[in-house]
N, C-alpha and C positions, 0 to 999 in steps of 0.2 A: 713878159710874163711869164713863166713857164709854164705848159699844158704837159700834162698826163697822156702822153699813147703808148699805148701797148703794145708792145711785141706782135711783129707778123703772127707769130706764133700762139701767142695767148688767141691775137683774133681767132686764128684757126679753129682753137677748141673750143669758142662759142660757137660753131656755126653745128646743129644739128641736122639728126637726118627728117628726111619733110621742109628742108627748107629749099624755096624756089634760087633759080639762078640765079633774082632780079635781087635776093636778098644778099647774098655769098657776092656778086657785086659791087653790091655796095659797101658792103663789110672790109672785102677785101683787094677791091680794084680788079680793073681788067687782065685775065689769066695769060700767061706767057703763049701756053699752048693751045688751042681745043680743037679738037676731035667731036665729030657724029661721027659714029659708023653704027652699024648693028651686028647682034653679038653673033658671033657664027654658029653654023646650024652646028650640033653635034658637041658645043660647048656646056658646061656646068656654072659656068662662072657665072651666069646670076640666079644660080640660086640658093650661094655663100648663104649659110646661118646670120655672116653678120648684116648682109644686108638688109636694109628698112623697108623698100620694095624689088618681089621679084623681079625679075626680068630671063623672058624665057627667050629661045634662041632665034635669031630674027627676027626681035623686036630691035627699037632704038634706043642706044646706049650716049650719052655726051660724054664725055671725058677733058678736064680742064688741069694746068699742070701751071703749078708756079715755083718761082725756086727764092729764097731767102736763106741768110746764113747758110750757104754751102747745105742747106737741105731741098729736097723737091718736092714739095705739098700736092696729094692727085686729091681732086673730086669726084666724083661720077654722079653722075643724074640719072635718073630713067623718066620715060614722058610720064608723069602719074599725075596726071591732073588736066580736069579738063578746061582749064584756064585757056584761054584763046590766043592770047599777049603771050604767057608764060607757064607753057604747061612743064617744064623739067624739075622737079625734086629729088634732094641730093639724097644717095641712094648708102652711101659707101665714100668714104676717105681714109688718106693715108700720107705719113710723112715719113720719107725712107732716104741712104743717105748717097742716092747712087740712084739717076734718070732709068724710070722702067720703057 
């Protein structure tokens, strides 16, 4: 029997700002690369209007990267929840043809 399996891109498009990292991993699987860091002091990266959650300089941000079909899929999470198990929430996502 044939089952419909949406493409990675379609699954990626279903992710909305505010989704937890657990929800993202359940939908997309484990990222190829993951990195936790703080937004650099003096940076305005965390105040872009596209962000679901604003992140001030020196606050934590989590970046996940996936690769599928020759494209790089990036998701950034803000530590925006009081959930002790999974406080990370999607704040921005992008698809680009090259590694960032």
